[in-house]
C-alpha positions as a Markdown table, in Angstrom:
| # | Residue | x | y | z |
|---|---|---|---|---|
| 1 | Met | 21.8 | -16.3 | 30.8 |
| 2 | Ile | 21.5 | -13.7 | 27.6 |
| 3 | Arg | 18.4 | -14.8 | 25.2 |
| 4 | Ser | 18.9 | -14.0 | 21.6 |
| 5 | Pro | 16.1 | -11.3 | 20.5 |
| 6 | Ala | 12.7 | -13.1 | 19.5 |
| 7 | Pro | 13.5 | -13.9 | 15.4 |
| 8 | Val | 11.8 | -11.0 | 13.1 |
| 9 | Ser | 9.5 | -12.4 | 10.4 |
| 10 | Pro | 10.8 | -11.0 | 7.3 |
| 11 | Ile | 8.9 | -8.2 | 5.2 |
| 12 | Pro | 7.2 | -10.3 | 2.1 |
| 13 | Ser | 7.5 | -9.5 | -2.2 |
| 14 | Glu | 5.2 | -7.1 | -3.0 |
| 15 | Val | 2.1 | -8.9 | -5.0 |
| 16 | Arg | 1.2 | -8.2 | -8.4 |
| 17 | Lys | -2.2 | -9.2 | -8.8 |
| 18 | Val | -5.2 | -7.8 | -11.6 |
| 19 | Leu | -8.7 | -7.0 | -10.5 |
| 20 | Pro | -11.0 | -7.8 | -13.9 |
| 21 | Arg | -13.5 | -5.1 | -14.9 |
| 22 | Pro | -15.9 | -4.9 | -17.6 |
| 23 | Asp | -13.4 | -2.5 | -19.3 |
| 24 | Gly | -10.8 | -3.7 | -19.3 |
| 25 | Glu | -8.7 | -4.6 | -16.4 |
| 26 | Val | -7.3 | -2.7 | -13.1 |
| 27 | Val | -3.7 | -4.0 | -11.8 |
| 28 | Tyr | -3.3 | -3.4 | -8.3 |
| 29 | Arg | -0.2 | -4.5 | -6.5 |
| 30 | Val | 0.0 | -5.2 | -3.1 |
| 31 | Arg | 2.9 | -5.2 | 0.2 |
| 32 | Pro | 1.9 | -7.5 | 2.3 |
| 33 | Thr | 2.8 | -7.0 | 5.8 |
| 34 | Pro | 4.0 | -10.0 | 8.0 |
| 35 | Asn | 1.5 | -9.4 | 11.2 |
| 36 | Ala | -0.4 | -12.2 | 12.4 |
| 37 | Gln | -3.3 | -9.8 | 13.5 |
| 38 | Pro | -3.1 | -7.3 | 10.7 |
| 39 | Gly | -4.7 | -3.6 | 10.6 |
| 40 | Ile | -6.9 | -1.6 | 8.1 |
| 41 | Pro | -5.3 | -2.2 | 4.5 |
| 42 | Val | -3.6 | 1.8 | 3.0 |
| 43 | Val | -4.6 | 2.3 | -0.2 |
| 44 | Phe | -2.0 | 4.8 | -2.6 |
| 45 | Ile | -4.0 | 6.3 | -5.5 |
| 46 | His | -2.0 | 8.2 | -8.3 |
| 47 | Gly | -3.2 | 11.7 | -9.6 |
| 48 | Leu | -3.3 | 13.2 | -13.0 |
| 49 | Ala | -1.3 | 11.7 | -16.1 |
| 50 | Ser | 0.5 | 9.3 | -13.0 |
| 51 | Asn | 0.0 | 5.5 | -12.8 |
| 52 | Met | 0.7 | 3.4 | -9.3 |
| 53 | Ser | 4.8 | 4.4 | -9.6 |
| 54 | Arg | 3.8 | 7.5 | -7.6 |
| 55 | Trp | 3.9 | 5.2 | -4.9 |
| 56 | Ala | 6.4 | 2.5 | -4.6 |
| 57 | Glu | 9.1 | 5.4 | -2.9 |
| 58 | Leu | 6.7 | 5.8 | -0.2 |
| 59 | Val | 5.9 | 1.7 | -0.1 |
| 60 | Arg | 10.0 | 0.5 | -0.3 |
| 61 | Val | 11.1 | 2.1 | 2.5 |
| 62 | Thr | 7.5 | 3.0 | 5.4 |
| 63 | Arg | 7.1 | 1.2 | 8.3 |
| 64 | Leu | 4.2 | 1.3 | 8.1 |
| 65 | Val | 3.7 | -2.3 | 6.0 |
| 66 | Glu | 5.2 | -3.5 | 9.2 |
| 67 | Arg | 1.6 | -3.6 | 10.8 |
| 68 | His | -0.7 | -2.9 | 7.9 |
| 69 | Asn | -1.2 | -4.6 | 3.7 |
| 70 | Leu | -0.6 | -1.7 | 1.4 |
| 71 | Ile | -2.2 | -1.5 | -1.9 |
| 72 | Arg | -1.4 | 1.0 | -5.0 |
| 73 | Val | -3.2 | 1.2 | -7.6 |
| 74 | Asp | -3.1 | 2.1 | -11.6 |
| 75 | Leu | -6.3 | 3.9 | -12.0 |
| 76 | Arg | -8.6 | 2.9 | -14.9 |
| 77 | Gly | -6.3 | 4.1 | -17.9 |
| 78 | His | -3.0 | 4.9 | -16.3 |
| 79 | Gly | 0.5 | 2.3 | -15.8 |
| 80 | Glu | -1.5 | -1.3 | -16.4 |
| 81 | Ser | -4.8 | -1.0 | -16.3 |
| 82 | Met | -4.4 | 0.2 | -20.2 |
| 83 | Thr | -7.8 | 0.8 | -21.4 |
| 84 | Arg | -8.2 | 3.1 | -25.2 |
| 85 | Arg | -12.5 | 3.3 | -23.5 |
| 86 | Arg | -13.6 | 6.1 | -22.1 |
| 87 | Phe | -14.0 | 6.0 | -17.9 |
| 88 | Val | -15.5 | 8.4 | -15.7 |
| 89 | Leu | -14.5 | 9.0 | -11.3 |
| 90 | Ser | -17.1 | 7.2 | -10.8 |
| 91 | Asp | -16.0 | 4.2 | -12.8 |
| 92 | Trp | -12.6 | 4.5 | -10.3 |
| 93 | Cys | -14.7 | 4.7 | -7.7 |
| 94 | Glu | -16.2 | 1.6 | -8.8 |
| 95 | Asp | -13.0 | -0.5 | -9.8 |
| 96 | Leu | -11.8 | 1.0 | -6.0 |
| 97 | Arg | -14.8 | -0.3 | -4.4 |
| 98 | Gln | -14.5 | -4.1 | -6.0 |
| 99 | Leu | -10.7 | -3.7 | -5.0 |
| 100 | Leu | -11.7 | -4.1 | -1.3 |
| 101 | Asp | -14.2 | -7.0 | -1.9 |
| 102 | Val | -11.6 | -8.7 | -3.8 |
| 103 | Glu | -9.0 | -7.7 | -0.6 |
| 104 | Gln | -11.7 | -8.4 | 1.8 |
| 105 | Ala | -11.3 | -5.7 | 3.4 |
| 106 | Arg | -14.5 | -3.8 | 5.1 |
| 107 | Gln | -12.4 | -0.3 | 5.5 |
| 108 | Ala | -9.7 | 1.6 | 4.0 |
| 109 | Val | -7.4 | 4.3 | 4.6 |
| 110 | Leu | -6.9 | 6.3 | 1.4 |
| 111 | Val | -4.1 | 8.1 | 0.7 |
| 112 | Gly | -4.4 | 10.0 | -3.3 |
| 113 | His | -2.5 | 12.9 | -4.8 |
| 114 | Ser | -4.5 | 15.5 | -6.4 |
| 115 | Leu | -6.3 | 13.5 | -9.0 |
| 116 | Gly | -6.1 | 10.6 | -6.3 |
| 117 | Ala | -7.3 | 13.3 | -3.8 |
| 118 | Thr | -10.2 | 13.8 | -6.3 |
| 119 | Val | -10.9 | 9.9 | -6.2 |
| 120 | Ala | -10.5 | 9.2 | -2.5 |
| 121 | Met | -13.0 | 12.3 | -1.4 |
| 122 | Gln | -15.5 | 11.2 | -3.8 |
| 123 | Phe | -15.7 | 7.6 | -3.0 |
| 124 | Ala | -15.8 | 8.8 | 1.1 |
| 125 | Ala | -18.2 | 11.3 | 0.0 |
| 126 | Val | -20.1 | 8.3 | -1.7 |
| 127 | Ala | -19.2 | 5.4 | 0.6 |
| 128 | Pro | -18.3 | 6.5 | 4.2 |
| 129 | Gln | -18.7 | 3.1 | 5.4 |
| 130 | Arg | -15.9 | 1.6 | 3.5 |
| 131 | Val | -13.2 | 4.4 | 4.3 |
| 132 | Ala | -11.2 | 4.4 | 8.1 |
| 133 | Ala | -9.1 | 7.4 | 6.9 |
| 134 | Met | -8.3 | 10.0 | 4.4 |
| 135 | Gly | -4.7 | 11.9 | 3.4 |
| 136 | Leu | -5.4 | 14.3 | 0.6 |
| 137 | Val | -2.0 | 15.6 | -0.7 |
| 138 | Asp | -2.9 | 18.7 | -2.6 |
| 139 | Pro | -6.2 | 18.4 | -3.6 |
| 140 | Val | -8.3 | 20.5 | -5.9 |
| 141 | Phe | -11.3 | 21.4 | -6.0 |
| 142 | Arg | -12.7 | 23.0 | -8.6 |
| 143 | Glu | -14.6 | 25.8 | -7.3 |
| 144 | Ala | -11.6 | 27.5 | -5.8 |
| 145 | Val | -9.2 | 27.5 | -9.1 |
| 146 | Val | -7.9 | 30.9 | -9.3 |
| 147 | Ala | -9.0 | 33.1 | -12.2 |
| 148 | Gly | -5.8 | 32.8 | -14.1 |
| 149 | Lys | -6.5 | 29.3 | -14.9 |
| 150 | Arg | -10.3 | 29.2 | -14.6 |
| 151 | His | -10.0 | 28.3 | -18.7 |
| 152 | Tyr | -9.2 | 24.0 | -17.3 |
| 153 | Val | -11.9 | 23.6 | -15.6 |
| 154 | Arg | -14.3 | 26.2 | -17.8 |
| 155 | Ala | -13.3 | 23.7 | -20.8 |
| 156 | Gly | -14.3 | 20.4 | -19.5 |
| 157 | Pro | -17.2 | 20.3 | -22.2 |
| 158 | Val | -14.4 | 21.0 | -24.7 |
| 159 | Phe | -11.7 | 18.3 | -23.5 |
| 160 | Asp | -15.0 | 14.8 | -23.2 |
| 161 | Ala | -16.0 | 15.9 | -26.7 |
| 162 | Ala | -12.0 | 16.1 | -27.6 |
| 163 | Ala | -11.5 | 12.7 | -26.0 |
| 164 | Arg | -14.9 | 11.4 | -27.4 |
| 165 | Ala | -13.4 | 12.1 | -30.9 |
| 166 | Val | -10.2 | 11.0 | -30.2 |
| 167 | Arg | -11.6 | 7.1 | -28.6 |
| 168 | Gly | -13.9 | 7.5 | -32.4 |
| 169 | Leu | -10.0 | 7.4 | -34.3 |
| 170 | Asn | -9.0 | 5.1 | -31.7 |
| 171 | Ala | -11.3 | 2.5 | -32.7 |
| 172 | Leu | -10.8 | 2.8 | -36.0 |
| 173 | Gly | -7.1 | 1.9 | -35.7 |
| 174 | Leu | -5.3 | 5.5 | -35.1 |
| 175 | Tyr | -3.7 | 5.2 | -32.5 |
| 176 | Arg | -0.2 | 5.1 | -30.8 |
| 177 | Arg | 1.1 | 2.1 | -30.5 |
| 178 | Arg | 4.0 | 1.5 | -27.6 |
| 179 | Leu | 4.0 | 4.6 | -25.0 |
| 180 | Val | 7.0 | 5.5 | -23.2 |
| 181 | Ala | 7.1 | 3.1 | -19.2 |
| 182 | Leu | 6.6 | 6.0 | -16.6 |
| 183 | Asp | 8.9 | 5.6 | -13.8 |
| 184 | Leu | 8.2 | 8.0 | -11.6 |
| 185 | Glu | 10.6 | 6.7 | -8.6 |
| 186 | His | 13.3 | 7.4 | -11.0 |
| 187 | Leu | 11.5 | 10.2 | -12.7 |
| 188 | Asp | 11.5 | 11.8 | -8.5 |
| 189 | Arg | 15.4 | 11.5 | -8.3 |
| 190 | Gln | 16.1 | 13.6 | -10.8 |
| 191 | Ala | 13.8 | 15.9 | -9.5 |
| 192 | Arg | 15.2 | 16.8 | -6.9 |
| 193 | Ala | 19.2 | 16.7 | -8.6 |
| 194 | Ala | 17.5 | 19.3 | -10.3 |
| 195 | Leu | 15.4 | 21.5 | -7.7 |
| 196 | Ser | 18.8 | 22.1 | -5.8 |
| 197 | Asp | 20.8 | 23.5 | -8.6 |
| 198 | Pro | 19.2 | 27.2 | -9.3 |
| 199 | Ala | 20.7 | 26.8 | -12.8 |
| 200 | Ala | 18.9 | 23.7 | -13.7 |
| 201 | Arg | 15.7 | 24.2 | -11.8 |
| 202 | Asp | 12.9 | 26.7 | -14.0 |
| 203 | Ala | 14.7 | 24.3 | -17.1 |
| 204 | Phe | 13.4 | 21.2 | -15.2 |
| 205 | Val | 10.1 | 22.6 | -13.4 |
| 206 | Arg | 9.0 | 23.0 | -16.9 |
| 207 | Arg | 9.4 | 19.5 | -18.2 |
| 208 | Tyr | 8.1 | 17.6 | -15.1 |
| 209 | Ser | 5.3 | 19.4 | -15.8 |
| 210 | Ala | 4.2 | 19.7 | -19.6 |
| 211 | Ala | 1.3 | 18.7 | -21.2 |
| 212 | Arg | 3.9 | 17.2 | -23.8 |
| 213 | Glu | 6.0 | 15.3 | -21.2 |
| 214 | Asp | 2.8 | 13.4 | -20.2 |
| 215 | Leu | 1.5 | 12.4 | -23.5 |
| 216 | Arg | 4.8 | 10.6 | -23.9 |
| 217 | His | 3.3 | 7.9 | -21.3 |
| 218 | Ile | -0.8 | 7.7 | -21.8 |
| 219 | Pro | -2.6 | 8.1 | -24.9 |
| 220 | Leu | -3.7 | 12.0 | -25.6 |
| 221 | Ala | -8.1 | 10.8 | -24.7 |
| 222 | Asn | -7.3 | 9.2 | -21.4 |
| 223 | Tyr | -4.8 | 12.4 | -21.3 |
| 224 | Leu | -8.1 | 14.7 | -21.9 |
| 225 | Gln | -9.9 | 13.0 | -19.4 |
| 226 | Asp | -7.9 | 13.4 | -16.6 |
| 227 | Trp | -8.3 | 17.2 | -16.8 |
| 228 | Val | -12.3 | 16.4 | -17.2 |
| 229 | Glu | -12.2 | 14.2 | -13.7 |
| 230 | Ile | -9.8 | 16.5 | -11.6 |
| 231 | Phe | -12.9 | 19.1 | -12.3 |
| 232 | Arg | -15.1 | 17.2 | -12.0 |
| 233 | Pro | -18.7 | 18.8 | -9.4 |
| 234 | Ile | -18.0 | 15.9 | -5.6 |
| 235 | Ala | -20.5 | 15.1 | -3.5 |
| 236 | Ser | -20.6 | 17.4 | -0.2 |
| 237 | Leu | -17.7 | 16.7 | 2.0 |
| 238 | Ala | -20.5 | 16.8 | 4.7 |
| 239 | Ala | -20.9 | 12.4 | 5.3 |
| 240 | Ile | -17.4 | 12.2 | 5.7 |
| 241 | Ala | -17.2 | 11.4 | 8.9 |
| 242 | Ala | -13.9 | 9.3 | 9.3 |
| 243 | Pro | -9.9 | 11.7 | 10.1 |
| 244 | Val | -8.5 | 13.5 | 7.0 |
| 245 | Leu | -4.8 | 15.0 | 6.6 |
| 246 | Val | -4.1 | 17.4 | 4.1 |
| 247 | Leu | -1.0 | 18.4 | 2.2 |
| 248 | Arg | -1.2 | 21.1 | 0.9 |
| 249 | Ser | 2.2 | 23.0 | -1.2 |
| 250 | Ala | 3.5 | 26.4 | 0.8 |
| 251 | Phe | 4.0 | 27.2 | -3.2 |
| 252 | Ala | 1.0 | 26.4 | -4.8 |
| 253 | Asp | -0.9 | 29.1 | -6.9 |
| 254 | Phe | -4.1 | 28.0 | -9.1 |
| 255 | Gln | -6.7 | 27.7 | -6.5 |
| 256 | Asp | -8.2 | 30.6 | -4.2 |
| 257 | Glu | -7.0 | 30.2 | -0.1 |
| 258 | Thr | -10.9 | 31.4 | 1.1 |
| 259 | Ala | -12.9 | 28.3 | -1.4 |
| 260 | Val | -10.1 | 25.4 | -0.2 |
| 261 | Lys | -11.5 | 25.6 | 2.8 |
| 262 | Arg | -14.5 | 26.9 | 2.8 |
| 263 | Arg | -14.8 | 23.0 | 1.2 |
| 264 | Leu | -12.6 | 21.4 | 3.5 |
| 265 | Gly | -14.9 | 23.4 | 6.6 |
| 266 | Gln | -17.3 | 20.6 | 4.8 |
| 267 | Leu | -15.1 | 18.1 | 6.2 |
| 268 | Gln | -16.0 | 16.9 | 10.2 |
| 269 | Arg | -12.9 | 15.7 | 11.2 |
| 270 | Cys | -9.7 | 17.8 | 9.3 |
| 271 | His | -6.1 | 18.9 | 9.6 |
| 272 | Val | -4.4 | 20.1 | 6.7 |
| 273 | Glu | -0.2 | 20.5 | 7.5 |
| 274 | Thr | 1.3 | 23.3 | 4.8 |
| 275 | Ile | 5.2 | 21.2 | 2.9 |
| 276 | Asn | 7.4 | 23.5 | 2.0 |
| 277 | Cys | 7.5 | 22.7 | -2.1 |
| 278 | His | 5.9 | 22.8 | -4.8 |
| 279 | His | 2.5 | 20.4 | -6.8 |
| 280 | Trp | 4.4 | 17.8 | -6.0 |
| 281 | Pro | 5.2 | 17.0 | -2.5 |
| 282 | Val | 5.7 | 13.3 | -2.3 |
| 283 | Thr | 8.4 | 14.1 | -4.6 |
| 284 | Glu | 9.9 | 17.7 | -3.2 |
| 285 | Gln | 9.6 | 16.4 | 0.6 |
| 286 | Pro | 9.5 | 12.4 | 0.2 |
| 287 | Val | 10.7 | 11.9 | 4.8 |
| 288 | Glu | 7.8 | 15.0 | 5.3 |
| 289 | Val | 5.2 | 13.1 | 3.4 |
| 290 | Arg | 5.5 | 10.0 | 4.3 |
| 291 | Arg | 6.3 | 10.3 | 8.2 |
| 292 | Trp | 3.1 | 12.6 | 8.7 |
| 293 | Ile | 0.7 | 9.4 | 6.7 |
| 294 | Glu | 2.8 | 7.0 | 9.0 |
| 295 | Thr | 1.5 | 9.9 | 11.8 |
| 296 | Trp | -1.6 | 9.9 | 10.8 |
| 297 | Val | -2.5 | 5.5 | 9.9 |
| 298 | Ala | -0.7 | 4.8 | 13.1 |
| 299 | Arg | -3.4 | 7.6 | 15.1 |
| 300 | Tyr | -6.6 | 6.4 | 12.6 |
| 301 | Gly | -5.8 | 3.5 | 10.8 |
| 302 | Ala | -4.7 | 0.9 | 13.6 |
| 303 | Gly | -7.5 | -1.4 | 14.3 |
| 304 | Val | -7.5 | -5.4 | 12.5 |
| 305 | Ala | -8.6 | -5.6 | 9.4 |
| 306 | Pro | -11.6 | -7.9 | 9.6 |
């Protein structure tokens, strides 16, 4: 007798959720697993001048949803979590803690790109018991920035003062009333087409990484604050016992390799892989990045959520 295959539960649609915070709402989206015994949730954190659409493609196609709830969050001051009030790195970490509490997640796997990796590392350093594993895509370390780019680090106090001044003008009603929505999944498709064409590559890279382009989508004060926070000193990583996967771009040239290795050496359990790309691994090599994250979560995030 031939038996029919067991029915497969459909993957539920992504759900938009709002976390009320004293200084404004934090918006996030959950793609829930159909699994009756879900594993530890996976939280994806975007980078500088970005938003949760950075992870839209990966969350849409990954098999992780077969076992894990997948959470994309707009950090305070970005995307749908827009605010014109001041925020700092510790605010993002507190928002993340509150989000996990609301989702009744004792632990999570954190995946962050660039500034998002900074948030993940700081959160794991101050609340190591809440982090089961991490995936850091092109993490940036203040002390590793090469001499030719050190002016970004030294300008931190200037950026911070400028952000405060702009917020003062905002309080008087002087600000742009409309920002252009940033859909990074759509932009990534454009980027891959341009990067495959040598004649168009350089022009697109200049546009893709230009501050003028970023400022179409984010208030000036928030953009300046992002630059402050990405270079803010973070706690020692030695307290982080969770296993950490680091995916680094092969051609990024703004960090000193010795200094990066010294910082990553503080981690108790760290595995580093090099991705053949510039500073946009998720854009340039989405399949390779997804497979590494899937492998890492399967290995270290397989525990059943409480």
